C-alpha positions as CSV (number, residue, x, y, z in Angstrom):
1,M,81.7,81.5,228.1
2,N,79.0,83.3,230.2
3,T,78.8,82.4,233.8
4,F,75.3,82.2,235.4
5,G,75.1,83.7,238.8
6,L,72.6,84.5,241.6
7,H,72.2,87.6,243.6
8,T,71.6,86.3,247.1
9,F,68.7,88.7,247.8
10,A,66.8,85.7,246.2
11,I,67.7,83.6,249.3
12,A,68.3,85.9,252.2
13,P,68.2,89.7,253.0
14,V,71.9,89.7,253.8
15,W,74.9,87.4,253.2
16,N,74.2,84.5,255.5
17,L,76.1,81.4,254.9
18,D,74.0,79.4,257.4
19,L,71.0,80.0,255.0
20,I,72.9,79.8,251.7
21,E,75.1,76.7,252.2
22,P,72.3,74.2,252.7
23,Q,70.9,75.2,249.2
24,M,74.2,74.9,247.3
25,E,73.6,71.4,246.0
26,R,70.4,72.6,244.4
27,L,72.0,75.8,243.1
28,K,74.9,74.0,241.6
29,G,72.5,71.7,239.9
30,L,70.8,74.7,238.4
31,G,74.1,75.8,236.9
32,I,75.1,78.5,239.3
33,G,78.8,79.4,239.1
34,L,78.7,82.8,240.8
35,L,77.1,84.4,243.9
36,E,76.7,88.1,244.5
37,I,77.3,89.4,248.0
38,P,75.2,92.4,249.0
39,L,77.6,94.6,251.0
40,L,75.0,96.6,252.9
41,R,77.2,96.5,256.0
42,P,80.7,95.3,255.0
43,E,81.9,94.8,258.6
44,E,79.3,92.0,259.0
45,I,81.0,89.7,256.4
46,D,83.1,86.9,257.7
47,T,85.6,87.0,254.9
48,R,87.7,84.0,255.9
49,R,84.6,81.7,256.1
50,T,83.2,83.2,252.9
51,R,86.4,82.6,250.9
52,A,86.5,79.0,252.2
53,F,82.9,78.5,251.2
54,A,83.6,79.8,247.7
55,E,86.5,77.5,247.3
56,R,84.6,74.5,248.6
57,W,81.7,75.0,246.2
58,N,83.8,76.3,243.3
59,V,81.8,79.5,242.9
60,E,83.0,83.0,242.0
61,L,82.0,85.9,244.2
62,I,81.2,89.5,243.3
63,P,80.2,91.9,246.1
64,S,77.9,94.9,245.3
65,L,76.5,97.8,247.1
66,G,74.7,101.2,246.9
67,L,76.0,104.1,248.9
68,P,74.0,105.0,252.1
69,A,71.6,108.0,251.9
70,S,73.8,110.0,254.3
71,L,76.6,110.2,251.8
72,D,77.1,112.8,249.0
73,V,79.9,112.0,246.5
74,S,80.0,115.6,245.3
75,A,79.8,117.5,248.5
76,R,81.6,115.1,250.8
77,P,83.7,112.7,248.7
78,D,86.0,111.8,251.5
79,E,83.2,110.3,253.5
80,A,82.0,108.2,250.5
81,L,85.6,107.0,249.9
82,A,85.9,106.1,253.6
83,F,82.7,104.0,253.2
84,L,84.1,102.2,250.1
85,E,87.5,101.4,251.6
86,P,86.2,98.5,253.9
87,A,84.1,97.3,251.0
88,F,87.2,97.1,248.8
89,G,88.9,95.2,251.7
90,V,86.1,92.6,251.8
91,C,86.3,92.1,248.0
92,E,90.0,91.5,248.2
93,A,89.7,89.2,251.3
94,V,87.0,86.9,249.7
95,G,89.0,86.6,246.5
96,S,86.8,88.8,244.2
97,N,88.3,91.0,241.5
98,A,85.4,93.6,241.4
99,L,82.9,95.6,243.3
100,G,79.6,96.3,241.4
101,G,76.4,98.3,242.1
102,V,75.5,101.9,242.6
103,T,79.0,102.9,243.7
104,Y,78.5,106.5,242.5
105,G,75.4,107.4,244.5
106,T,72.5,106.3,246.7
107,I,69.7,104.0,245.5
108,G,66.4,105.8,245.9
109,K,68.0,109.3,246.2
110,T,66.9,111.7,243.5
111,S,66.7,115.5,243.0
112,G,63.5,115.3,240.9
113,R,65.3,116.8,237.9
114,A,68.2,116.1,235.5
115,P,71.7,116.0,237.0
116,T,73.3,119.4,237.0
117,E,76.8,120.0,235.6
118,D,78.1,120.4,239.2
119,E,76.6,117.0,240.1
120,I,78.2,115.3,237.1
121,D,81.5,117.0,237.7
122,G,81.5,116.0,241.3
123,M,80.5,112.4,240.5
124,C,83.3,112.1,238.0
125,R,85.9,113.6,240.4
126,F,84.7,111.0,242.9
127,L,85.0,108.1,240.5
128,V,88.5,109.1,239.6
129,R,89.5,108.7,243.2
130,A,87.3,105.6,243.8
131,A,88.8,103.8,240.8
132,K,92.3,104.6,242.0
133,A,91.4,103.3,245.5
134,A,89.9,100.1,243.9
135,K,93.0,99.6,241.8
136,A,95.2,99.7,245.0
137,H,93.3,96.5,246.0
138,G,93.6,94.9,242.6
139,L,89.9,95.6,241.9
140,K,87.6,96.8,239.1
141,L,84.8,99.2,240.0
142,G,81.3,98.8,238.5
143,I,78.7,101.5,237.9
144,E,75.1,100.3,237.6
145,P,72.7,102.6,235.7
146,C,69.3,102.6,237.6
147,N,65.9,103.8,236.6
148,R,64.8,107.4,237.1
149,Y,62.9,106.6,240.3
150,E,66.0,105.3,242.0
151,T,68.6,107.9,240.8
152,H,68.8,110.9,238.5
153,L,72.6,110.4,237.9
154,I,73.1,107.5,235.6
155,N,70.0,105.9,233.9
156,R,71.1,104.3,230.6
157,G,74.0,102.4,229.1
158,I,75.0,105.4,227.1
159,D,75.1,107.6,230.2
160,A,77.5,105.2,231.9
161,T,79.7,105.0,228.8
162,R,80.0,108.8,228.7
163,I,80.9,108.9,232.4
164,I,83.6,106.2,232.0
165,E,85.1,108.0,229.0
166,R,85.1,111.2,230.9
167,V,86.7,109.7,234.0
168,G,89.4,107.9,232.0
169,A,90.1,105.1,234.5
170,D,90.8,101.7,233.0
171,N,89.3,99.7,235.8
172,I,85.7,101.0,235.7
173,F,83.1,98.8,234.1
174,I,79.4,99.1,233.4
175,H,77.0,96.9,235.3
176,L,73.7,96.7,233.4
177,D,70.4,95.5,234.9
178,T,67.5,94.3,232.7
179,Y,64.9,95.6,235.2
180,H,66.2,99.2,234.9
181,M,66.8,98.8,231.1
182,H,63.2,97.8,230.6
183,I,62.2,101.2,232.0
184,E,64.9,103.4,230.6
185,E,66.3,102.0,227.3
186,E,64.8,102.5,223.8
187,S,65.5,98.8,223.3
188,F,67.7,96.1,224.8
189,E,69.7,96.1,221.5
190,A,70.4,99.9,221.9
191,G,71.2,99.7,225.6
192,F,73.6,96.7,225.3
193,R,75.3,98.1,222.2
194,A,75.9,101.5,223.9
195,A,77.4,99.8,226.9
196,A,79.3,97.1,225.0
197,P,82.9,98.6,225.1
198,Y,82.8,98.7,229.0
199,L,80.2,96.1,229.9
200,G,81.5,93.8,232.7
201,Y,78.4,92.5,234.5
202,V,74.7,91.9,233.8
203,H,71.8,91.5,236.2
204,V,68.8,89.8,234.7
205,S,65.6,90.5,236.5
206,E,61.9,90.4,235.4
207,A,60.0,93.6,234.7
208,N,58.2,93.2,238.1
209,R,61.3,91.8,239.8
210,G,59.4,88.4,240.0
211,V,59.8,85.1,238.3
212,P,61.7,85.5,235.0
213,G,59.3,84.5,232.1
214,R,56.2,85.4,234.0
215,G,56.4,89.1,233.4
216,M,56.4,91.5,230.5
217,L,60.1,91.6,229.8
218,D,61.1,90.4,226.2
219,W,63.7,87.8,227.1
220,A,64.3,86.7,223.6
221,A,65.3,90.3,222.6
222,C,67.3,90.7,225.8
223,M,69.4,87.5,225.3
224,K,69.8,88.2,221.6
225,A,71.2,91.7,222.4
226,I,73.7,90.2,224.8
227,A,74.8,87.6,222.3
228,D,75.0,90.1,219.5
229,I,77.7,92.2,221.3
230,G,79.8,89.1,222.1
231,Y,79.5,89.5,225.8
232,T,81.1,86.6,227.7
233,G,80.9,87.7,231.3
234,A,78.6,87.0,234.2
235,I,74.8,87.0,233.9
236,T,73.3,87.1,237.4
237,L,69.7,86.5,238.4
238,E,68.6,89.3,240.8
239,S,65.5,88.9,242.8
240,M,64.0,90.8,245.7
241,N,62.2,88.0,247.6
242,H,63.9,89.2,250.8
243,V,65.2,92.7,251.1
244,D,67.0,94.3,254.0
245,A,65.2,97.2,255.6
246,D,68.2,99.4,254.9
247,I,67.6,99.2,251.1
248,A,63.9,98.2,250.7
249,G,62.7,101.8,250.7
250,G,65.1,102.9,248.0
251,L,64.0,99.9,245.9
252,A,60.3,100.5,246.6
253,V,59.8,96.8,247.5
254,W,56.9,96.5,249.9
255,R,55.2,93.3,248.7
256,P,56.3,89.8,247.8
257,V,57.6,89.7,244.2
258,A,56.2,86.2,243.6
259,E,53.4,84.2,245.1
260,N,55.8,81.3,245.6
261,P,59.3,82.7,246.3
262,D,60.9,79.4,245.4
263,D,59.8,79.9,241.8
264,V,62.1,82.8,241.3
265,I,65.0,80.4,241.4
266,G,63.4,77.0,240.6
267,V,61.5,78.2,237.6
268,G,63.3,81.4,236.7
269,L,66.9,80.0,236.4
270,P,66.0,77.2,234.0
271,F,63.9,79.6,232.0
272,L,66.8,82.1,231.7
273,R,69.3,79.4,230.8
274,E,67.0,78.2,228.0
275,A,66.4,81.7,226.7
276,A,70.2,82.3,226.7
277,R,70.8,79.0,224.9
278,K,68.2,79.8,222.2
279,A,70.0,83.2,221.7
280,G,73.3,81.4,221.1
281,L,75.0,82.3,224.3
282,Q,77.5,79.7,225.5
283,L,77.1,79.0,229.2
284,A,79.8,77.7,231.5
């Protein structure tokens, strides 16, 4: 069955249990079975408290991140791997089995042109090493295609599939995001089908990052495409109500995504669950 999750940017700019825990009764009532931890600064996560929180509320955890702008996986892979190592440690310590996000590059960092062969070669060499390091912690490593304004390296499901097949590691999965797919894919059907063999995680976000169902995204087509490939993993609402300054520029988030921020969760989650149900997705 598919697990519905929530990316905590919808609640707080960083992982803050003092803000999150008081809302858990409401979130559990909305069917939340997973929370995503933004690892902007891994050293700030209280892993012992976080693991106890997850056990207390019976929720799965999946951390995610984007590499800082100062890192270059092709030119200086050792520095990028050194950044990932504590993130892997956090994943392991909180009881997660995966790290998702833009693990292959920096959100908001582009060359203004198609990736060169050298860039692709360097990224693949880095992912070979990153996947090996993740496996040493018992983890899978996600790669999230992003739109052309946030990266030039991996934009579509087919791009991610080709990278995974070239790298050859068995613990890399594709992390799709409907916001990026709405910009880059020919259709949801085409994007999900291309990623299907390696799909391990899905972000659902409206075309304007606001309240699901109040934007231009075709949710019926999206959910049908997910159902048609037989995907049974996590489907996580991502919103940008509150965004940390370290990532806001890369995401180009400079105004509120909804007039009433509470609607992103309170209205958006029930809408998404109903759209999934209509498409025939079985929800945990």
